[in-house]
PyMOL Python script that loads the backbone (N, CA, C, O; Angstrom):
from pymol import cmd

cmd.read_pdbstr("""\
ATOM      1  N   MET A   1     -14.344 181.106-150.458  1.00  0.00           N
ATOM      2  CA  MET A   1     -14.804 181.709-149.658  1.00  0.00           C
ATOM      3  C   MET A   1     -15.620 180.851-148.524  1.00  0.00           C
ATOM      4  O   MET A   1     -16.442 180.029-148.927  1.00  0.00           O
ATOM      5  N   ASN A   2     -15.433 181.006-147.252  1.00  0.00           N
ATOM      6  CA  ASN A   2     -16.054 180.119-146.382  1.00  0.00           C
ATOM      7  C   ASN A   2     -17.340 180.810-145.658  1.00  0.00           C
ATOM      8  O   ASN A   2     -17.330 181.757-144.872  1.00  0.00           O
ATOM      9  N   SER A   3     -18.575 179.982-146.202  1.00  0.00           N
ATOM     10  CA  SER A   3     -19.708 180.691-145.876  1.00  0.00           C
ATOM     11  C   SER A   3     -20.387 180.033-144.551  1.00  0.00           C
ATOM     12  O   SER A   3     -21.608 179.902-144.462  1.00  0.00           O
ATOM     13  N   HIS A   4     -19.311 179.554-143.340  1.00  0.00           N
ATOM     14  CA  HIS A   4     -19.936 178.647-142.367  1.00  0.00           C
ATOM     15  C   HIS A   4     -20.268 180.048-141.445  1.00  0.00           C
ATOM     16  O   HIS A   4     -19.557 181.052-141.493  1.00  0.00           O
ATOM     17  N   MET A   5     -21.311 179.934-140.720  1.00  0.00           N
ATOM     18  CA  MET A   5     -21.779 180.817-139.780  1.00  0.00           C
ATOM     19  C   MET A   5     -21.516 180.320-138.335  1.00  0.00           C
ATOM     20  O   MET A   5     -22.022 179.278-137.917  1.00  0.00           O
ATOM     21  N   TYR A   6     -20.778 181.036-137.657  1.00  0.00           N
ATOM     22  CA  TYR A   6     -20.408 180.432-136.433  1.00  0.00           C
ATOM     23  C   TYR A   6     -21.566 180.795-135.333  1.00  0.00           C
ATOM     24  O   TYR A   6     -22.190 181.855-135.397  1.00  0.00           O
ATOM     25  N   THR A   7     -21.803 179.764-134.271  1.00  0.00           N
ATOM     26  CA  THR A   7     -22.709 180.083-133.364  1.00  0.00           C
ATOM     27  C   THR A   7     -22.040 180.488-132.190  1.00  0.00           C
ATOM     28  O   THR A   7     -20.893 180.112-131.949  1.00  0.00           O
ATOM     29  N   PRO A   8     -22.724 181.279-131.398  1.00  0.00           N
ATOM     30  CA  PRO A   8     -22.275 181.938-130.425  1.00  0.00           C
ATOM     31  C   PRO A   8     -21.112 181.143-129.541  1.00  0.00           C
ATOM     32  O   PRO A   8     -19.922 181.430-129.410  1.00  0.00           O
ATOM     33  N   GLU A   9     -21.872 180.047-128.983  1.00  0.00           N
ATOM     34  CA  GLU A   9     -20.457 178.946-128.513  1.00  0.00           C
ATOM     35  C   GLU A   9     -19.149 178.853-129.303  1.00  0.00           C
ATOM     36  O   GLU A   9     -18.022 178.945-128.817  1.00  0.00           O
ATOM     37  N   GLU A  10     -19.452 178.663-130.559  1.00  0.00           N
ATOM     38  CA  GLU A  10     -18.205 178.467-131.420  1.00  0.00           C
ATOM     39  C   GLU A  10     -17.236 179.474-131.318  1.00  0.00           C
ATOM     40  O   GLU A  10     -16.032 179.233-131.229  1.00  0.00           O
ATOM     41  N   VAL A  11     -17.775 180.703-131.330  1.00  0.00           N
ATOM     42  CA  VAL A  11     -17.184 181.935-131.390  1.00  0.00           C
ATOM     43  C   VAL A  11     -16.121 181.913-129.999  1.00  0.00           C
ATOM     44  O   VAL A  11     -14.895 182.009-129.947  1.00  0.00           O
ATOM     45  N   ILE A  12     -17.313 181.715-128.741  1.00  0.00           N
ATOM     46  CA  ILE A  12     -16.521 181.651-127.467  1.00  0.00           C
ATOM     47  C   ILE A  12     -15.390 180.732-127.440  1.00  0.00           C
ATOM     48  O   ILE A  12     -14.289 180.959-126.939  1.00  0.00           O
ATOM     49  N   HIS A  13     -15.795 179.611-128.062  1.00  0.00           N
ATOM     50  CA  HIS A  13     -14.770 178.257-127.826  1.00  0.00           C
ATOM     51  C   HIS A  13     -13.094 178.786-128.745  1.00  0.00           C
ATOM     52  O   HIS A  13     -11.974 178.647-128.254  1.00  0.00           O
ATOM     53  N   LEU A  14     -13.399 179.378-130.127  1.00  0.00           N
ATOM     54  CA  LEU A  14     -12.404 180.029-130.560  1.00  0.00           C
ATOM     55  C   LEU A  14     -11.664 181.322-130.118  1.00  0.00           C
ATOM     56  O   LEU A  14     -10.528 181.640-130.470  1.00  0.00           O
ATOM     57  N   ASN A  15     -12.395 181.938-129.385  1.00  0.00           N
ATOM     58  CA  ASN A  15     -11.533 183.176-128.683  1.00  0.00           C
ATOM     59  C   ASN A  15     -10.696 182.711-128.030  1.00  0.00           C
ATOM     60  O   ASN A  15      -9.525 183.079-128.126  1.00  0.00           O
ATOM     61  N   ALA A  16     -11.226 181.495-126.946  1.00  0.00           N
ATOM     62  CA  ALA A  16     -10.682 181.102-125.772  1.00  0.00           C
ATOM     63  C   ALA A  16      -9.406 180.597-126.165  1.00  0.00           C
ATOM     64  O   ALA A  16      -8.320 180.870-125.653  1.00  0.00           O
ATOM     65  N   HIS A  17      -9.673 179.743-127.237  1.00  0.00           N
ATOM     66  CA  HIS A  17      -8.591 178.815-128.168  1.00  0.00           C
ATOM     67  C   HIS A  17      -7.280 180.031-128.443  1.00  0.00           C
ATOM     68  O   HIS A  17      -6.117 179.864-128.076  1.00  0.00           O
ATOM     69  N   ILE A  18      -7.718 181.050-129.049  1.00  0.00           N
ATOM     70  CA  ILE A  18      -6.640 182.186-129.545  1.00  0.00           C
ATOM     71  C   ILE A  18      -6.037 182.556-128.397  1.00  0.00           C
ATOM     72  O   ILE A  18      -4.811 182.627-128.472  1.00  0.00           O
ATOM     73  N   ALA A  19      -6.640 182.872-127.120  1.00  0.00           N
ATOM     74  CA  ALA A  19      -6.058 183.540-125.813  1.00  0.00           C
ATOM     75  C   ALA A  19      -5.129 182.528-125.405  1.00  0.00           C
ATOM     76  O   ALA A  19      -3.992 182.787-125.011  1.00  0.00           O
ATOM     77  N   GLU A  20      -5.637 181.311-125.504  1.00  0.00           N
ATOM     78  CA  GLU A  20      -4.854 180.105-124.628  1.00  0.00           C
ATOM     79  C   GLU A  20      -3.322 180.194-125.508  1.00  0.00           C
ATOM     80  O   GLU A  20      -2.203 180.098-125.003  1.00  0.00           O
ATOM     81  N   LYS A  21      -3.615 180.382-126.801  1.00  0.00           N
ATOM     82  CA  LYS A  21      -2.322 180.188-127.740  1.00  0.00           C
ATOM     83  C   LYS A  21      -1.513 181.249-127.493  1.00  0.00           C
ATOM     84  O   LYS A  21      -0.291 181.161-127.376  1.00  0.00           O
ATOM     85  N   ASP A  22      -2.249 182.412-127.397  1.00  0.00           N
ATOM     86  CA  ASP A  22      -1.154 183.749-126.894  1.00  0.00           C
ATOM     87  C   ASP A  22      -0.488 183.790-125.638  1.00  0.00           C
ATOM     88  O   ASP A  22       0.502 184.512-125.523  1.00  0.00           O
ATOM     89  N   ILE A  23      -0.904 183.103-124.669  1.00  0.00           N
ATOM     90  CA  ILE A  23      -0.622 183.149-123.212  1.00  0.00           C
ATOM     91  C   ILE A  23       0.742 182.113-123.389  1.00  0.00           C
ATOM     92  O   ILE A  23       1.888 182.348-123.006  1.00  0.00           O
ATOM     93  N   LEU A  24       0.227 180.876-124.108  1.00  0.00           N
ATOM     94  CA  LEU A  24       1.463 179.598-124.076  1.00  0.00           C
ATOM     95  C   LEU A  24       2.392 180.508-124.941  1.00  0.00           C
ATOM     96  O   LEU A  24       3.525 180.675-124.490  1.00  0.00           O
ATOM     97  N   ALA A  25       2.176 180.926-125.746  1.00  0.00           N
ATOM     98  CA  ALA A  25       3.690 181.801-126.725  1.00  0.00           C
ATOM     99  C   ALA A  25       4.091 182.890-125.584  1.00  0.00           C
ATOM    100  O   ALA A  25       5.279 183.206-125.520  1.00  0.00           O
ATOM    101  N   GLN A  26       3.422 183.318-124.929  1.00  0.00           N
ATOM    102  CA  GLN A  26       4.392 184.230-124.120  1.00  0.00           C
ATOM    103  C   GLN A  26       5.045 183.555-123.024  1.00  0.00           C
ATOM    104  O   GLN A  26       5.862 184.239-122.409  1.00  0.00           O
ATOM    105  N   TRP A  27       4.852 182.252-122.604  1.00  0.00           N
ATOM    106  CA  TRP A  27       5.249 181.654-121.552  1.00  0.00           C
ATOM    107  C   TRP A  27       6.366 180.993-122.213  1.00  0.00           C
ATOM    108  O   TRP A  27       7.131 180.408-121.446  1.00  0.00           O
ATOM    109  N   GLY A  28       6.636 180.950-123.435  1.00  0.00           N
ATOM    110  CA  GLY A  28       8.095 180.675-124.383  1.00  0.00           C
ATOM    111  C   GLY A  28       7.620 179.177-125.167  1.00  0.00           C
ATOM    112  O   GLY A  28       8.538 178.700-125.833  1.00  0.00           O
ATOM    113  N   PHE A  29       6.536 178.503-125.180  1.00  0.00           N
ATOM    114  CA  PHE A  29       6.528 177.506-125.930  1.00  0.00           C
ATOM    115  C   PHE A  29       6.079 177.894-127.381  1.00  0.00           C
ATOM    116  O   PHE A  29       5.441 178.849-127.824  1.00  0.00           O
ATOM    117  N   VAL A  30       6.727 176.653-128.024  1.00  0.00           N
ATOM    118  CA  VAL A  30       6.812 176.995-129.570  1.00  0.00           C
ATOM    119  C   VAL A  30       5.458 176.330-130.098  1.00  0.00           C
ATOM    120  O   VAL A  30       4.685 175.758-129.331  1.00  0.00           O
ATOM    121  N   ALA A  31       5.279 176.429-131.204  1.00  0.00           N
ATOM    122  CA  ALA A  31       4.335 176.103-132.143  1.00  0.00           C
ATOM    123  C   ALA A  31       3.725 174.721-131.794  1.00  0.00           C
ATOM    124  O   ALA A  31       2.620 174.439-131.331  1.00  0.00           O
ATOM    125  N   ASP A  32       4.825 173.908-132.172  1.00  0.00           N
ATOM    126  CA  ASP A  32       4.606 172.499-131.819  1.00  0.00           C
ATOM    127  C   ASP A  32       4.177 172.261-130.408  1.00  0.00           C
ATOM    128  O   ASP A  32       3.055 171.798-130.206  1.00  0.00           O
ATOM    129  N   GLU A  33       4.741 172.457-129.711  1.00  0.00           N
ATOM    130  CA  GLU A  33       4.662 172.436-127.957  1.00  0.00           C
ATOM    131  C   GLU A  33       3.096 172.953-127.819  1.00  0.00           C
ATOM    132  O   GLU A  33       2.278 172.269-127.204  1.00  0.00           O
ATOM    133  N   ILE A  34       2.794 174.023-128.346  1.00  0.00           N
ATOM    134  CA  ILE A  34       1.308 174.650-128.126  1.00  0.00           C
ATOM    135  C   ILE A  34       0.091 173.716-128.641  1.00  0.00           C
ATOM    136  O   ILE A  34      -0.949 173.486-128.024  1.00  0.00           O
ATOM    137  N   ALA A  35       0.432 173.272-129.813  1.00  0.00           N
ATOM    138  CA  ALA A  35      -0.455 172.479-130.530  1.00  0.00           C
ATOM    139  C   ALA A  35      -0.821 171.171-129.668  1.00  0.00           C
ATOM    140  O   ALA A  35      -1.944 170.721-129.442  1.00  0.00           O
ATOM    141  N   SER A  36       0.422 170.683-129.248  1.00  0.00           N
ATOM    142  CA  SER A  36       0.428 169.316-128.547  1.00  0.00           C
ATOM    143  C   SER A  36      -0.411 169.437-127.186  1.00  0.00           C
ATOM    144  O   SER A  36      -1.297 168.626-126.915  1.00  0.00           O
ATOM    145  N   LEU A  37      -0.020 170.658-126.232  1.00  0.00           N
ATOM    146  CA  LEU A  37      -0.774 170.998-125.269  1.00  0.00           C
ATOM    147  C   LEU A  37      -2.310 171.193-125.380  1.00  0.00           C
ATOM    148  O   LEU A  37      -3.107 170.664-124.605  1.00  0.00           O
ATOM    149  N   LEU A  38      -2.692 172.091-126.532  1.00  0.00           N
ATOM    150  CA  LEU A  38      -3.777 172.470-126.890  1.00  0.00           C
ATOM    151  C   LEU A  38      -4.911 170.945-127.251  1.00  0.00           C
ATOM    152  O   LEU A  38      -6.088 170.818-126.915  1.00  0.00           O
ATOM    153  N   TRP A  39      -4.130 170.062-127.946  1.00  0.00           N
ATOM    154  CA  TRP A  39      -4.832 168.645-128.221  1.00  0.00           C
ATOM    155  C   TRP A  39      -5.022 168.195-126.948  1.00  0.00           C
ATOM    156  O   TRP A  39      -6.223 168.026-126.735  1.00  0.00           O
ATOM    157  N   LEU A  40      -4.125 167.855-125.740  1.00  0.00           N
ATOM    158  CA  LEU A  40      -4.020 167.373-124.635  1.00  0.00           C
ATOM    159  C   LEU A  40      -5.134 167.908-123.981  1.00  0.00           C
ATOM    160  O   LEU A  40      -5.770 167.062-123.352  1.00  0.00           O
ATOM    161  N   GLN A  41      -5.568 169.049-123.934  1.00  0.00           N
ATOM    162  CA  GLN A  41      -6.597 169.824-123.455  1.00  0.00           C
ATOM    163  C   GLN A  41      -7.639 169.546-123.937  1.00  0.00           C
ATOM    164  O   GLN A  41      -8.490 169.239-123.103  1.00  0.00           O
ATOM    165  N   GLN A  42      -8.037 169.513-125.247  1.00  0.00           N
ATOM    166  CA  GLN A  42      -9.198 168.837-125.823  1.00  0.00           C
ATOM    167  C   GLN A  42      -9.440 167.451-125.608  1.00  0.00           C
ATOM    168  O   GLN A  42     -10.625 167.118-125.618  1.00  0.00           O
ATOM    169  N   TRP A  43      -8.455 166.434-125.387  1.00  0.00           N
ATOM    170  CA  TRP A  43      -8.567 165.330-125.321  1.00  0.00           C
ATOM    171  C   TRP A  43      -9.239 164.929-123.934  1.00  0.00           C
ATOM    172  O   TRP A  43     -10.252 164.245-123.789  1.00  0.00           O
ATOM    173  N   TYR A  44      -8.384 165.553-122.871  1.00  0.00           N
ATOM    174  CA  TYR A  44      -9.032 165.136-121.603  1.00  0.00           C
ATOM    175  C   TYR A  44     -10.213 165.758-121.450  1.00  0.00           C
ATOM    176  O   TYR A  44     -11.057 165.052-120.899  1.00  0.00           O
ATOM    177  N   GLN A  45     -10.594 166.942-121.779  1.00  0.00           N
ATOM    178  CA  GLN A  45     -12.033 167.687-121.498  1.00  0.00           C
ATOM    179  C   GLN A  45     -12.942 166.808-122.477  1.00  0.00           C
ATOM    180  O   GLN A  45     -14.163 166.908-122.362  1.00  0.00           O
ATOM    181  N   SER A  46     -12.471 166.071-123.302  1.00  0.00           N
ATOM    182  CA  SER A  46     -13.751 165.265-124.301  1.00  0.00           C
ATOM    183  C   SER A  46     -13.869 163.953-123.927  1.00  0.00           C
ATOM    184  O   SER A  46     -14.407 163.108-124.642  1.00  0.00           O
ATOM    185  N   GLY A  47     -13.258 163.669-122.530  1.00  0.00           N
ATOM    186  CA  GLY A  47     -13.644 162.252-121.759  1.00  0.00           C
ATOM    187  C   GLY A  47     -12.450 161.052-122.072  1.00  0.00           C
ATOM    188  O   GLY A  47     -12.601 159.852-121.840  1.00  0.00           O
ATOM    189  N   GLY A  48     -11.569 161.513-122.494  1.00  0.00           N
ATOM    190  CA  GLY A  48     -10.361 160.789-123.060  1.00  0.00           C
ATOM    191  C   GLY A  48     -10.195 159.237-121.836  1.00  0.00           C
ATOM    192  O   GLY A  48     -10.568 159.216-120.663  1.00  0.00           O
ATOM    193  N   SER A  49      -9.595 158.212-122.538  1.00  0.00           N
ATOM    194  CA  SER A  49      -9.744 157.005-121.428  1.00  0.00           C
ATOM    195  C   SER A  49      -8.836 157.506-120.123  1.00  0.00           C
ATOM    196  O   SER A  49      -7.935 158.304-120.380  1.00  0.00           O
ATOM    197  N   ASN A  50      -8.987 157.159-118.974  1.00  0.00           N
ATOM    198  CA  ASN A  50      -8.496 157.060-117.592  1.00  0.00           C
ATOM    199  C   ASN A  50      -8.038 158.623-117.337  1.00  0.00           C
ATOM    200  O   ASN A  50      -6.886 159.029-117.184  1.00  0.00           O
ATOM    201  N   ARG A  51      -9.111 159.294-117.336  1.00  0.00           N
ATOM    202  CA  ARG A  51      -8.682 160.852-116.802  1.00  0.00           C
ATOM    203  C   ARG A  51      -7.762 161.026-115.585  1.00  0.00           C
ATOM    204  O   ARG A  51      -6.774 161.760-115.620  1.00  0.00           O
ATOM    205  N   ALA A  52      -8.123 160.334-114.531  1.00  0.00           N
ATOM    206  CA  ALA A  52      -7.277 160.410-113.243  1.00  0.00           C
ATOM    207  C   ALA A  52      -6.161 160.036-113.874  1.00  0.00           C
ATOM    208  O   ALA A  52      -5.527 161.077-114.044  1.00  0.00           O
ATOM    209  N   VAL A  53      -5.511 159.054-114.358  1.00  0.00           N
ATOM    210  CA  VAL A  53      -4.114 159.024-114.282  1.00  0.00           C
ATOM    211  C   VAL A  53      -3.355 160.345-115.114  1.00  0.00           C
ATOM    212  O   VAL A  53      -2.332 160.924-114.750  1.00  0.00           O
ATOM    213  N   MET A  54      -4.010 160.571-116.086  1.00  0.00           N
ATOM    214  CA  MET A  54      -3.562 161.855-116.921  1.00  0.00           C
ATOM    215  C   MET A  54      -3.467 163.125-115.629  1.00  0.00           C
ATOM    216  O   MET A  54      -2.445 163.681-115.226  1.00  0.00           O
ATOM    217  N   VAL A  55      -4.572 163.292-115.274  1.00  0.00           N
ATOM    218  CA  VAL A  55      -4.578 164.418-114.189  1.00  0.00           C
ATOM    219  C   VAL A  55      -3.260 164.371-113.300  1.00  0.00           C
ATOM    220  O   VAL A  55      -2.615 165.373-112.993  1.00  0.00           O
ATOM    221  N   ARG A  56      -2.929 162.965-112.902  1.00  0.00           N
ATOM    222  CA  ARG A  56      -1.889 163.005-111.730  1.00  0.00           C
ATOM    223  C   ARG A  56      -0.809 163.032-112.625  1.00  0.00           C
ATOM    224  O   ARG A  56       0.057 163.531-111.907  1.00  0.00           O
ATOM    225  N   GLN A  57      -0.172 162.787-113.939  1.00  0.00           N
ATOM    226  CA  GLN A  57       1.037 162.940-114.892  1.00  0.00           C
ATOM    227  C   GLN A  57       0.825 164.396-115.143  1.00  0.00           C
ATOM    228  O   GLN A  57       1.951 164.861-115.321  1.00  0.00           O
ATOM    229  N   LEU A  58      -0.032 165.308-115.241  1.00  0.00           N
ATOM    230  CA  LEU A  58      -0.056 166.468-115.334  1.00  0.00           C
ATOM    231  C   LEU A  58       0.356 167.177-114.135  1.00  0.00           C
ATOM    232  O   LEU A  58       1.398 167.834-114.153  1.00  0.00           O
ATOM    233  N   GLU A  59      -0.290 167.112-113.209  1.00  0.00           N
ATOM    234  CA  GLU A  59       0.129 167.712-112.049  1.00  0.00           C
ATOM    235  C   GLU A  59       1.446 167.073-111.382  1.00  0.00           C
ATOM    236  O   GLU A  59       2.174 167.796-110.701  1.00  0.00           O
ATOM    237  N   PHE A  60       1.664 166.089-111.525  1.00  0.00           N
ATOM    238  CA  PHE A  60       3.236 165.594-111.500  1.00  0.00           C
ATOM    239  C   PHE A  60       4.505 166.795-112.235  1.00  0.00           C
ATOM    240  O   PHE A  60       5.495 167.343-111.750  1.00  0.00           O
ATOM    241  N   LEU A  61       3.900 166.827-113.526  1.00  0.00           N
ATOM    242  CA  LEU A  61       4.891 167.847-114.442  1.00  0.00           C
ATOM    243  C   LEU A  61       4.724 168.923-113.873  1.00  0.00           C
ATOM    244  O   LEU A  61       5.793 169.481-113.624  1.00  0.00           O
ATOM    245  N   LYS A  62       3.681 169.556-113.499  1.00  0.00           N
ATOM    246  CA  LYS A  62       3.963 171.169-112.984  1.00  0.00           C
ATOM    247  C   LYS A  62       4.464 171.184-111.752  1.00  0.00           C
ATOM    248  O   LYS A  62       4.855 172.313-111.455  1.00  0.00           O
ATOM    249  N   LEU A  63       4.631 170.299-110.814  1.00  0.00           N
ATOM    250  CA  LEU A  63       5.241 169.820-109.640  1.00  0.00           C
ATOM    251  C   LEU A  63       6.577 169.994-110.058  1.00  0.00           C
ATOM    252  O   LEU A  63       7.231 170.823-109.425  1.00  0.00           O
ATOM    253  N   LEU A  64       7.089 169.436-110.923  1.00  0.00           N
ATOM    254  CA  LEU A  64       8.442 169.277-111.513  1.00  0.00           C
ATOM    255  C   LEU A  64       8.735 170.972-112.236  1.00  0.00           C
ATOM    256  O   LEU A  64       9.802 171.491-111.908  1.00  0.00           O
ATOM    257  N   VAL A  65       7.988 171.622-112.997  1.00  0.00           N
ATOM    258  CA  VAL A  65       8.350 172.798-113.495  1.00  0.00           C
ATOM    259  C   VAL A  65       8.379 173.889-112.494  1.00  0.00           C
ATOM    260  O   VAL A  65       9.043 174.902-112.715  1.00  0.00           O
ATOM    261  N   ARG A  66       7.525 173.701-111.131  1.00  0.00           N
ATOM    262  CA  ARG A  66       7.256 174.678-110.244  1.00  0.00           C
ATOM    263  C   ARG A  66       8.740 174.579-109.334  1.00  0.00           C
ATOM    264  O   ARG A  66       9.359 175.580-108.974  1.00  0.00           O
ATOM    265  N   SER A  67       9.096 173.398-109.094  1.00  0.00           N
ATOM    266  CA  SER A  67      10.327 173.317-108.231  1.00  0.00           C
ATOM    267  C   SER A  67      11.637 173.521-108.582  1.00  0.00           C
ATOM    268  O   SER A  67      12.619 173.439-107.844  1.00  0.00           O
ATOM    269  N   GLY A  68      11.584 173.900-110.219  1.00  0.00           N
ATOM    270  CA  GLY A  68      12.620 173.873-110.820  1.00  0.00           C
ATOM    271  C   GLY A  68      13.414 172.620-111.121  1.00  0.00           C
ATOM    272  O   GLY A  68      14.586 172.772-111.466  1.00  0.00           O
ATOM    273  N   GLU A  69      12.986 171.578-111.044  1.00  0.00           N
ATOM    274  CA  GLU A  69      13.562 170.362-111.586  1.00  0.00           C
ATOM    275  C   GLU A  69      13.166 170.111-112.997  1.00  0.00           C
ATOM    276  O   GLU A  69      13.890 169.284-113.551  1.00  0.00           O
ATOM    277  N   LEU A  70      12.450 170.479-113.543  1.00  0.00           N
ATOM    278  CA  LEU A  70      12.090 170.734-115.157  1.00  0.00           C
ATOM    279  C   LEU A  70      12.137 172.282-115.702  1.00  0.00           C
ATOM    280  O   LEU A  70      11.594 173.238-115.147  1.00  0.00           O
ATOM    281  N   GLU A  71      12.806 172.313-116.752  1.00  0.00           N
ATOM    282  CA  GLU A  71      12.775 173.623-117.239  1.00  0.00           C
ATOM    283  C   GLU A  71      12.063 173.642-118.771  1.00  0.00           C
ATOM    284  O   GLU A  71      12.397 172.848-119.651  1.00  0.00           O
ATOM    285  N   LEU A  72      10.957 174.749-118.958  1.00  0.00           N
ATOM    286  CA  LEU A  72      10.226 174.675-119.985  1.00  0.00           C
ATOM    287  C   LEU A  72      11.235 175.344-121.277  1.00  0.00           C
ATOM    288  O   LEU A  72      10.800 175.413-122.426  1.00  0.00           O
TER     289      LEU A  72
END
""", "prot")
cmd.dss("prot")
cmd.show_as("cartoon", "prot")
cmd.util.cbc("prot")
cmd.orient("prot")
């Protein structure tokens, strides 16, 4: 049995993470894709190397999806 008591901040983070997973699943992402997207989000938010490049790449992918050039 896990005896770890979560802090309020951890509970908020866990609930947000669960909500994000549900939203991504509703959009048609499979489990592997969801895991990758959430990992990238955490990596970016934790100060991964060269954020500006990552943001430009993600914005470019978003543009491709919205324009219909890239299907999900």
